[in-house]
Each structure stands twice: as structure tokens, then as C-alpha cells.
N, C-alpha and C positions, 0 to 999 in steps of 0.2 A: 502493502499500500504507500501511497505518497502523502506523504505531511507535510502541509502550510506551517512556518516559520510560528512557534509559539514565545511568551514572554511566564516562566513559571509556571508549566501546563497544568493543563485542569486534571483529575485523577482520571475521566474520564478518554482523557490527552493519550496521558500513560499507559490506560491499561491496553490502548491501541497499538501504542509504540513498543511493550514489552511482546504481543503477539506475532512482531515482524523481526525474521534473522539480519533484517539490513534498513536503518531507517534512510531514509531519502530523501530530502528536503526542497520543497521549490520555488529555489530563490527567483524564478525571472517567471512569474504570478504578477498580474499588476497587482499593483499591492490596495488594498481594502483597508479603508477608515472603520472606528467604532469594530472593531474584533481585538483576541486577542492574543491576536498577532503583537501589540505591544499593549497589553490591557491583561491582568491578571482579578483573581477576587482572592481576600480573605476574610477571616472573623472578627471580626475585629467589634468593644468593649458597644454599637451601637448596632450589629449585624451586620451584613453582608458589605461589603466592602471594595471599591473597585480603586485600585495603581494603575497607572496609566502614563506609561515611559512616551514627553514629546518628540516628534519627529518631525524629519522636514519632510517632502519629497519635491526633490528636485525637476520634475516633470511633470507635476502637478499630477492630475488624473492617472496618468499614461505608464507613473514612475513605476519600476518593475522595484520588489520587493527588495533584492539585491543590491537596491540601489538607495534605501529607506537608510537616513543617516539621525542617531538622536541627536538633538538640541540641546546646546552645551547653558542654552540660557538661561533654564531654571536650576533651583536644587533640590532638581524630583531626585536624585538619589538617596542626600539626607532626607525627604521627606518620607519615601518607602519602605527606608532603613527605619526609621522613627515609630512610622505606623505598623512595621513587621514586631518592633520587639515590643509595643504596646500592645499587640493582638494578641502575641504566641511567650511572654517573658515570661506566665506562668502555666503556661505548657509541662510537661514531664523531660520534653526533651531537646527544649528550645535551651539551653546551654549547649550542651554536647555539642548542634547542629551550628550555634552559631559562626563561631571562627571562621567555616566554611564557608558561610553566605555573605559575612559582612564584605570579603575584599570587591565583592563584584559593585556593592557599595559606595568606592574610594575609586575603584582605577577609571581612568575614562575608558570609555570606547566611540568607536567612528561609526560603526554600522551597525543596527539592530541586528540582525541575522549574525552579526560574530556575539558581541551580546547572549543572546539567546541559545545560540549553540553551545558557548560553556557553559553556562551555567544548567543547560540539558543533560549534558555531560558532565559537568557536576554530579549532578539528581543521580545518574544513572551508575555511577560509580561507588555511591553510598545505599544504591539498592543493590548493590556487588553485581549489576546485570551488563555484561559485555557485548555490545552496539556499537558496530561501525556508523559512523553518519557519514552522508555523501547527499553532496549538494548539487539539485539537479545543475545541466549547461545548456536547456530550454525547457521552454513550458510543455507543462506533462498535462497532456489530457486523458483519463486515464477515466477506466466505470465508475470510480469512486470519487469523482470530483464534487458531488452534492455529498456526499458522506463527506470529504474532505474538508469542505469549508463549515459543516455542523463543526466538526469538531474545535475550529476556534469563532464558533458564532457566541457572541454574550447571552442570545437567549436561549442555548441549549442546555436543556435538563439532562441532567446521566443520576439516575436515583442508584447512589452506591451503597448499601449499607451502615446502617448505624456506627458509630466508635462517638468517643467522650467527646468532646471537645470543650475549653473553657470557660463559655458561654453558653454552654445549650442547656443549663440549665434553667438558665434565663428567659432566651430565645429561643431553644430551642435544637433541631440539628439540622448546620445548610448541606445538599449535599452538591458534589462536584467545584468544590476549592479548586483553589493553586495546589500541586502535588506538597506544597512546603505544610499546607494544615495537617496533609499527612504525618510525615514527618517527624513534628515539630508534636503530635498528639500519638503517634504509634511508635516511631522511632525505628527499631530496626523489624519487627513487625507488619510495616509499610508494604516490601518486595512481598512478605507471605499474601495478604489481603490483598493488594493487586493482582497476583494471579488468581487467585478466587474470586475473581468479581466474575466471569462468566461473560455471557453476550450482554451489551451495552440495552439501553432502547433509548430513543431521544426524543424530543419533543420540542420542536422548534418552533413553537408556538408561544411559549410559555414567556411572559413578560419578565 
């Protein structure tokens, strides 16, 4: 299966990733705004919270994903890390993993695909999952194009099973958040959790 790039991908996205022997990321697709290509969702004190990387599209609507640059005019890294700390400081494994993720919010990156790819490889390493990551040389139109787009849609729901989240006693369980929600709450059990998910079911009409 072919994947679109994603920022700290969702649980549903990662469940698909571990089913493939090779991860092929289509970086020659036309970049679409308002997707998880540059957004991720976490569970903050007030519920679901979206973190968005500011990007620059050199060719406007025709810009390819590989050419999307990260804007350096905002303190997004500092703000994202502060939000992640606030959301997960009391989770069981935040202290265990924080030094793994903190450098990504200090080091500077030019291209979105490089930032996303390094984060994805780091997550796979934590999960003890070895997968080669390949960037496409051209746009790939495959049989799962709609499926691929749904994996990075902010409207997609993936009903993964309950696990304890820091604020779930207050606001209930929120499914299909960023994979870091799983890691910070389940720790080393995350890999087994993903492998046990089975077939997914999506609802693209979710609000």
C-alpha cells in the first residue's frame, strides 16, 4: 500500500503501516491542506487538541508534497512541545520517552517530509518494528487512493479499543489520536496493541 506523509500519525495509520513490509510514501502527490500531513491530534486537558505545523507552498495549490517547506516564522515547535508536555506529563511513559521526542522540537527542519519521516522512523524503532521507508519518484495512482486519503483525513474515525488515557475519567475515551497517545500511555505494550487491532472501519462523514 502507498501512504501519504503524516505528522505523528494516527493509530489507524500506524495499524496499516505495520501490515506492510515496505513503507512507500508518495511525495509527488499534490499537497492538500487541512489533513494530517501537517496535523496531529492529542488528548489535552480540554479534550481533543490539534497541533498544526505551519507550512509554505511555493507553487500554491499545485505544490507537490516533497516541496512543502516548514515555516520558521512561528514558534510552533515550542508550542507543540509545551502542549505535548501538558497533555502527557502524567501519563505512565512520558518520562520514559520524552528524551526521544524532545529534539524534534528543537532542531530545525526545512522540508515537511523530512521531519515527518524522521519522526516515523523513530516511532517504528520504539515499537521495535523494522520497515524500510521509501519516497516515491513520481505520483502513484493505486487502487487504494481513496483509502490512502482517508488515512490522513482529519474527519476519519478509527474505532480502536479502549485504553486508559490521563483525562479519560473526565472526558471519556478518544480513539484514533496520534500514535504518541498510545506510546505515552501503553509504553512497550503499544506494538502488541497495534498488531491486535485487526481490520479497521472508517467513517469519513464524522464531524
